DRENLO-623750 format. One record per residue (C-alpha): residue number from 0; x, y, z. Coordinates in Angstrom, 1 decimal, decimal comma, always signed. Example, Ala and Ser with C-alpha at 12.3 -4.5 7.8 and 13.67 -1.06 7.14 Angstrom:
2
<r 0; <+12,3; -4,5; +7,8>> <r 1; <+13,7; -1,1; +7,1>> 
***
This chain:
342
<r 0; <+59,5; +20,9; -62,9>> <r 1; <+62,1; +23,0; -61,0>> <r 2; <+62,7; +22,5; -57,6>> <r 3; <+62,8; +25,7; -55,3>> <r 4; <+66,3; +25,1; -53,9>> <r 5; <+68,0; +23,9; -56,9>> <r 6; <+66,3; +27,1; -59,0>> <r 7; <+67,9; +29,2; -56,4>> <r 8; <+71,2; +27,7; -56,7>> <r 9; <+70,9; +28,0; -60,4>> <r 10; <+70,3; +31,7; -60,0>> <r 11; <+73,5; +32,3; -57,8>> <r 12; <+75,5; +30,3; -60,5>> <r 13; <+74,3; +32,6; -63,2>> <r 14; <+75,9; +35,5; -60,9>> <r 15; <+79,2; +33,5; -60,5>> <r 16; <+79,3; +32,8; -64,4>> <r 17; <+79,0; +36,8; -64,8>> <r 18; <+81,9; +37,4; -62,7>> <r 19; <+83,9; +34,9; -64,2>> <r 20; <+83,0; +35,4; -67,7>> <r 21; <+81,7; +38,2; -70,3>> <r 22; <+78,2; +36,6; -70,0>> <r 23; <+76,3; +39,6; -68,1>> <r 24; <+73,2; +38,1; -66,9>> <r 25; <+73,6; +38,4; -62,9>> <r 26; <+71,3; +41,2; -62,7>> <r 27; <+68,5; +39,1; -63,9>> <r 28; <+69,2; +36,4; -61,3>> <r 29; <+69,2; +39,0; -58,4>> <r 30; <+66,0; +40,4; -59,7>> <r 31; <+64,4; +36,9; -59,4>> <r 32; <+66,1; +36,5; -55,9>> <r 33; <+64,1; +39,5; -54,8>> <r 34; <+60,8; +38,1; -56,2>> <r 35; <+61,3; +34,9; -54,6>> <r 36; <+62,2; +36,6; -51,2>> <r 37; <+59,1; +38,8; -51,4>> <r 38; <+57,2; +35,6; -52,0>> <r 39; <+58,6; +33,6; -49,0>> <r 40; <+58,8; +36,4; -46,4>> <r 41; <+55,0; +37,1; -47,0>> <r 42; <+54,4; +33,2; -46,2>> <r 43; <+56,4; +33,1; -43,4>> <r 44; <+55,1; +36,4; -41,7>> <r 45; <+51,5; +35,0; -42,4>> <r 46; <+52,1; +31,4; -41,1>> <r 47; <+55,0; +31,8; -38,7>> <r 48; <+56,0; +35,2; -37,5>> <r 49; <+52,8; +36,7; -36,9>> <r 50; <+52,0; +33,9; -34,4>> <r 51; <+55,1; +34,8; -32,3>> <r 52; <+55,5; +37,1; -29,1>> <r 53; <+56,5; +40,5; -30,2>> <r 54; <+56,1; +39,5; -33,8>> <r 55; <+58,1; +42,4; -35,4>> <r 56; <+60,9; +41,9; -33,0>> <r 57; <+61,0; +38,2; -33,8>> <r 58; <+60,8; +38,7; -37,4>> <r 59; <+63,7; +41,0; -37,4>> <r 60; <+66,0; +39,3; -35,3>> <r 61; <+65,4; +36,0; -37,2>> <r 62; <+66,0; +37,6; -40,5>> <r 63; <+69,1; +39,3; -39,5>> <r 64; <+70,1; +35,8; -37,8>> <r 65; <+69,6; +34,2; -41,0>> <r 66; <+71,7; +36,8; -43,0>> <r 67; <+74,3; +38,3; -40,8>> <r 68; <+76,3; +35,1; -39,3>> <r 69; <+77,0; +33,6; -42,5>> <r 70; <+77,9; +37,1; -44,2>> <r 71; <+80,6; +37,9; -41,3>> <r 72; <+82,3; +34,5; -41,8>> <r 73; <+82,5; +35,1; -45,7>> <r 74; <+83,9; +38,6; -45,0>> <r 75; <+86,2; +37,4; -42,3>> <r 76; <+87,5; +34,9; -45,0>> <r 77; <+87,7; +37,7; -47,5>> <r 78; <+89,5; +39,9; -45,3>> <r 79; <+92,1; +37,0; -44,1>> <r 80; <+93,1; +36,6; -48,1>> <r 81; <+93,0; +40,2; -48,8>> <r 82; <+93,6; +42,4; -45,7>> <r 83; <+93,7; +45,7; -48,0>> <r 84; <+89,8; +45,3; -48,1>> <r 85; <+89,4; +45,4; -44,3>> <r 86; <+87,5; +48,8; -43,7>> <r 87; <+88,9; +51,5; -41,5>> <r 88; <+86,1; +54,2; -41,4>> <r 89; <+83,5; +54,0; -38,7>> <r 90; <+80,5; +53,6; -41,3>> <r 91; <+82,4; +51,1; -43,5>> <r 92; <+83,0; +49,0; -40,3>> <r 93; <+79,2; +49,2; -39,0>> <r 94; <+78,1; +48,0; -42,6>> <r 95; <+80,5; +45,4; -42,9>> <r 96; <+79,4; +44,3; -39,4>> <r 97; <+75,5; +44,9; -39,7>> <r 98; <+75,0; +44,9; -43,5>> <r 99; <+72,7; +47,9; -43,4>> <r 100; <+74,3; +50,7; -45,6>> <r 101; <+76,7; +48,0; -47,2>> <r 102; <+75,5; +49,1; -50,7>> <r 103; <+76,7; +52,5; -50,5>> <r 104; <+80,2; +51,9; -49,3>> <r 105; <+82,9; +53,4; -51,7>> <r 106; <+84,8; +50,0; -51,9>> <r 107; <+82,5; +46,8; -51,2>> <r 108; <+84,6; +43,8; -50,0>> <r 109; <+82,2; +41,6; -51,1>> <r 110; <+80,3; +43,1; -54,1>> <r 111; <+77,4; +40,8; -54,6>> <r 112; <+76,5; +41,4; -50,8>> <r 113; <+75,0; +44,7; -51,9>> <r 114; <+71,6; +42,9; -52,1>> <r 115; <+71,8; +41,6; -48,7>> <r 116; <+71,6; +45,6; -47,7>> <r 117; <+68,6; +46,0; -49,8>> <r 118; <+66,9; +42,9; -48,5>> <r 119; <+67,4; +43,9; -44,8>> <r 120; <+65,8; +47,3; -45,6>> <r 121; <+62,8; +45,7; -47,1>> <r 122; <+62,6; +43,5; -43,9>> <r 123; <+62,4; +46,5; -42,0>> <r 124; <+59,3; +47,9; -43,6>> <r 125; <+57,7; +44,6; -44,6>> <r 126; <+54,8; +44,7; -41,8>> <r 127; <+53,6; +47,9; -43,5>> <r 128; <+53,7; +46,2; -46,9>> <r 129; <+51,7; +43,3; -45,3>> <r 130; <+48,9; +45,5; -44,1>> <r 131; <+49,2; +47,4; -47,5>> <r 132; <+48,4; +44,2; -49,6>> <r 133; <+45,6; +43,1; -47,2>> <r 134; <+43,9; +46,5; -47,7>> <r 135; <+44,5; +46,8; -51,3>> <r 136; <+42,0; +45,3; -53,9>> <r 137; <+43,7; +42,8; -56,0>> <r 138; <+42,8; +44,1; -59,6>> <r 139; <+44,1; +47,4; -58,5>> <r 140; <+47,2; +46,2; -56,9>> <r 141; <+48,1; +44,2; -59,9>> <r 142; <+47,6; +47,0; -62,1>> <r 143; <+49,7; +49,4; -60,0>> <r 144; <+52,6; +46,7; -59,8>> <r 145; <+52,5; +46,3; -63,7>> <r 146; <+52,8; +50,2; -64,0>> <r 147; <+55,3; +50,2; -61,5>> <r 148; <+57,3; +47,5; -63,3>> <r 149; <+56,9; +49,2; -66,7>> <r 150; <+58,0; +52,5; -65,1>> <r 151; <+61,0; +50,9; -63,6>> <r 152; <+62,1; +49,6; -67,1>> <r 153; <+61,5; +52,8; -68,4>> <r 154; <+63,7; +54,8; -65,9>> <r 155; <+66,4; +52,1; -66,2>> <r 156; <+66,6; +52,4; -70,1>> <r 157; <+66,9; +56,3; -69,7>> <r 158; <+69,4; +56,4; -67,2>> <r 159; <+71,4; +53,5; -68,5>> <r 160; <+72,3; +52,6; -64,9>> <r 161; <+72,8; +49,4; -63,0>> <r 162; <+70,3; +47,5; -61,0>> <r 163; <+72,7; +47,7; -58,2>> <r 164; <+72,9; +51,4; -58,1>> <r 165; <+69,2; +52,1; -58,7>> <r 166; <+67,0; +53,8; -56,0>> <r 167; <+65,4; +51,5; -53,6>> <r 168; <+61,9; +52,0; -55,0>> <r 169; <+62,7; +50,4; -58,5>> <r 170; <+64,2; +47,3; -56,9>> <r 171; <+61,1; +47,3; -54,2>> <r 172; <+58,8; +46,4; -57,2>> <r 173; <+60,3; +42,9; -57,6>> <r 174; <+59,8; +42,1; -53,9>> <r 175; <+56,2; +43,4; -53,9>> <r 176; <+55,6; +41,3; -57,1>> <r 177; <+56,8; +38,1; -55,2>> <r 178; <+54,7; +39,3; -51,9>> <r 179; <+51,5; +39,9; -54,2>> <r 180; <+51,9; +36,2; -55,7>> <r 181; <+51,8; +34,9; -52,0>> <r 182; <+49,3; +37,3; -50,9>> <r 183; <+46,7; +35,8; -53,7>> <r 184; <+48,0; +32,5; -53,9>> <r 185; <+49,0; +32,9; -57,4>> <r 186; <+50,0; +29,6; -58,9>> <r 187; <+50,8; +30,0; -62,6>> <r 188; <+49,3; +27,7; -65,1>> <r 189; <+51,2; +25,3; -67,1>> <r 190; <+50,7; +27,2; -70,2>> <r 191; <+52,0; +30,3; -68,6>> <r 192; <+55,1; +28,8; -67,2>> <r 193; <+55,6; +27,2; -70,7>> <r 194; <+55,2; +30,6; -72,2>> <r 195; <+57,6; +32,4; -69,6>> <r 196; <+60,3; +29,6; -70,2>> <r 197; <+59,8; +30,3; -73,9>> <r 198; <+60,2; +33,9; -73,7>> <r 199; <+63,5; +33,4; -71,5>> <r 200; <+64,8; +31,0; -74,0>> <r 201; <+64,0; +33,2; -76,8>> <r 202; <+65,5; +36,2; -75,3>> <r 203; <+68,8; +34,3; -74,8>> <r 204; <+68,4; +32,8; -78,1>> <r 205; <+68,1; +36,4; -80,0>> <r 206; <+70,6; +37,7; -77,6>> <r 207; <+73,0; +34,9; -78,6>> <r 208; <+72,4; +35,2; -82,4>> <r 209; <+71,8; +38,9; -83,0>> <r 210; <+75,1; +41,0; -82,7>> <r 211; <+73,3; +44,0; -81,7>> <r 212; <+71,7; +42,1; -78,8>> <r 213; <+74,7; +40,1; -78,2>> <r 214; <+76,3; +43,6; -77,2>> <r 215; <+73,7; +43,9; -74,5>> <r 216; <+74,7; +40,6; -72,8>> <r 217; <+78,5; +40,4; -73,1>> <r 218; <+80,5; +42,8; -70,9>> <r 219; <+84,0; +42,7; -69,7>> <r 220; <+87,0; +44,7; -71,3>> <r 221; <+85,5; +44,4; -74,7>> <r 222; <+82,1; +45,4; -74,0>> <r 223; <+80,2; +46,6; -77,2>> <r 224; <+78,3; +50,2; -77,3>> <r 225; <+74,9; +48,7; -76,8>> <r 226; <+76,1; +46,9; -73,5>> <r 227; <+74,8; +50,0; -71,9>> <r 228; <+71,3; +48,4; -72,1>> <r 229; <+72,5; +45,5; -70,4>> <r 230; <+70,5; +46,6; -67,0>> <r 231; <+67,4; +47,0; -69,1>> <r 232; <+67,7; +43,6; -70,8>> <r 233; <+68,3; +41,8; -67,3>> <r 234; <+65,3; +43,6; -65,8>> <r 235; <+63,0; +42,6; -68,8>> <r 236; <+64,4; +39,1; -68,7>> <r 237; <+63,6; +38,9; -65,2>> <r 238; <+60,0; +40,1; -65,4>> <r 239; <+59,5; +37,6; -68,2>> <r 240; <+60,9; +34,7; -66,0>> <r 241; <+58,6; +35,5; -63,1>> <r 242; <+56,0; +33,0; -63,7>> <r 243; <+58,6; +30,4; -64,0>> <r 244; <+60,1; +31,6; -60,8>> <r 245; <+57,0; +31,4; -58,8>> <r 246; <+56,0; +28,1; -60,2>> <r 247; <+59,2; +26,7; -58,4>> <r 248; <+57,9; +27,7; -54,7>> <r 249; <+54,6; +25,3; -55,5>> <r 250; <+57,0; +22,0; -55,8>> <r 251; <+57,5; +20,2; -52,7>> <r 252; <+61,0; +20,2; -51,5>> <r 253; <+63,3; +17,7; -50,1>> <r 254; <+66,1; +17,9; -47,7>> <r 255; <+68,5; +17,8; -50,5>> <r 256; <+66,7; +20,5; -52,3>> <r 257; <+66,6; +22,7; -49,1>> <r 258; <+70,2; +22,4; -48,7>> <r 259; <+70,6; +23,5; -52,3>> <r 260; <+68,8; +26,6; -51,4>> <r 261; <+70,9; +27,3; -48,3>> <r 262; <+74,0; +26,7; -50,5>> <r 263; <+73,1; +29,2; -53,1>> <r 264; <+73,5; +31,9; -50,5>> <r 265; <+77,0; +30,8; -49,3>> <r 266; <+78,1; +30,3; -53,1>> <r 267; <+76,6; +33,8; -53,8>> <r 268; <+79,0; +35,3; -51,4>> <r 269; <+82,0; +33,0; -51,2>> <r 270; <+82,8; +33,3; -54,9>> <r 271; <+83,7; +36,9; -54,7>> <r 272; <+87,2; +36,1; -53,1>> <r 273; <+87,8; +33,3; -55,6>> <r 274; <+86,9; +35,7; -58,3>> <r 275; <+89,5; +38,3; -57,0>> <r 276; <+92,0; +35,7; -57,0>> <r 277; <+91,6; +34,6; -60,6>> <r 278; <+91,3; +38,1; -61,7>> <r 279; <+94,4; +39,4; -60,0>> <r 280; <+96,6; +36,3; -61,2>> <r 281; <+95,2; +35,2; -64,4>> <r 282; <+93,3; +38,1; -65,6>> <r 283; <+95,6; +39,1; -68,2>> <r 284; <+95,1; +35,7; -70,0>> <r 285; <+92,8; +35,4; -72,9>> <r 286; <+89,3; +33,8; -72,0>> <r 287; <+90,0; +30,2; -73,3>> <r 288; <+93,5; +30,1; -71,1>> <r 289; <+91,8; +31,6; -68,1>> <r 290; <+88,9; +29,0; -68,2>> <r 291; <+90,6; +26,2; -66,5>> <r 292; <+91,6; +28,3; -63,5>> <r 293; <+88,3; +29,9; -63,2>> <r 294; <+86,6; +26,4; -63,3>> <r 295; <+89,2; +25,3; -60,6>> <r 296; <+88,3; +28,3; -58,4>> <r 297; <+84,6; +27,7; -58,8>> <r 298; <+85,3; +23,9; -57,8>> <r 299; <+86,9; +25,3; -54,7>> <r 300; <+84,1; +27,6; -53,9>> <r 301; <+81,7; +24,8; -53,9>> <r 302; <+83,9; +22,6; -51,6>> <r 303; <+84,4; +25,3; -49,3>> <r 304; <+80,7; +26,4; -49,3>> <r 305; <+79,7; +22,9; -48,5>> <r 306; <+82,1; +23,0; -45,2>> <r 307; <+80,7; +26,3; -44,2>> <r 308; <+77,0; +25,1; -44,7>> <r 309; <+77,9; +22,0; -42,8>> <r 310; <+79,8; +23,5; -39,6>> <r 311; <+78,5; +27,1; -39,7>> <r 312; <+75,5; +27,8; -41,6>> <r 313; <+73,3; +24,8; -40,8>> <r 314; <+73,9; +24,8; -36,9>> <r 315; <+73,3; +28,3; -36,6>> <r 316; <+70,0; +28,1; -38,5>> <r 317; <+68,8; +25,4; -36,7>> <r 318; <+69,4; +27,5; -33,4>> <r 319; <+67,3; +30,2; -35,1>> <r 320; <+64,6; +27,9; -35,8>> <r 321; <+64,6; +26,8; -32,2>> <r 322; <+64,5; +30,3; -30,7>> <r 323; <+61,5; +31,3; -33,2>> <r 324; <+59,8; +28,0; -32,1>> <r 325; <+60,2; +29,0; -28,4>> <r 326; <+58,4; +32,3; -29,0>> <r 327; <+55,3; +30,9; -30,9>> <r 328; <+52,0; +31,9; -29,2>> <r 329; <+49,4; +29,9; -31,4>> <r 330; <+50,5; +26,4; -32,3>> <r 331; <+53,8; +24,9; -33,6>> <r 332; <+56,1; +26,7; -36,4>> <r 333; <+54,8; +25,9; -39,7>> <r 334; <+56,9; +22,9; -41,1>> <r 335; <+58,3; +22,8; -44,6>> <r 336; <+58,3; +26,6; -45,0>> <r 337; <+61,8; +27,6; -47,0>> <r 338; <+64,0; +30,0; -45,4>> <r 339; <+65,3; +32,1; -48,2>> <r 340; <+68,8; +33,8; -47,7>> <r 341; <+67,8; +37,0; -49,9>> 
***
């Protein structure tokens, strides 16, 4: 049984591991973030935001409020450490303040933050997606999403590109899968969850044991010829893990677990300046010799992230919750609903 907040923190750590090593599985983790975000956003719109005054306005303000302040703080820390990353062009400055368009910047000060840009764009169109789901037949919708996912895999295979640079429709399918799971209250059976887990473990096991597959996983400066298929491997891995990911949302979360979930967002952003430091100062060392410095950097990231959560992210999030509650029209805000960062 995986708790939802802990699972999201594990996904963030997969991204961290990718940037500090040759193991390139971060795209799969980000894909699952989109799936979980689609689920939680659908649930929150249905049970919370749809009962507020000027619901679309409240929804957008709340979601920007959740993402942007902590993003700005992490950006400020990055700029203080590396002034050369401070944007000077107007479009870059605007994207660094409001996130929208961040993915398309020529130089991203915090590379993992590209996904926040995509998230916010999905939030902007979400009410239309919500109406679409309520008018769609379940079997037709599931079939369409399955075809859409297979087509995305095929296009990614042909293009040999990265998930980060793919057009939005090919990423939107992941968000839609999560929303569909929420719309039809999908609870994966224990057998399906175990099958999903077995597929994930099996893919990783084969990837570690078969040289040709291993080249799809191990990147870095010594990436093999088959690493070009790494994005496809990551997307298929994420799709295989969807039942496992959705099963976590049905596990009751404790205060500590919700803190883990909040912490995942901060770690996801704050590890980037630490990675830059290790790369600049110890990047020329062999992996084994670089490992202690990477481990120390990740430890510092966790300490700083907990401090940011305690004195910045958590108080701001409480104010956001209070503001949303003040705008409720029909009863109190649903309690216990997670507030995903991405």
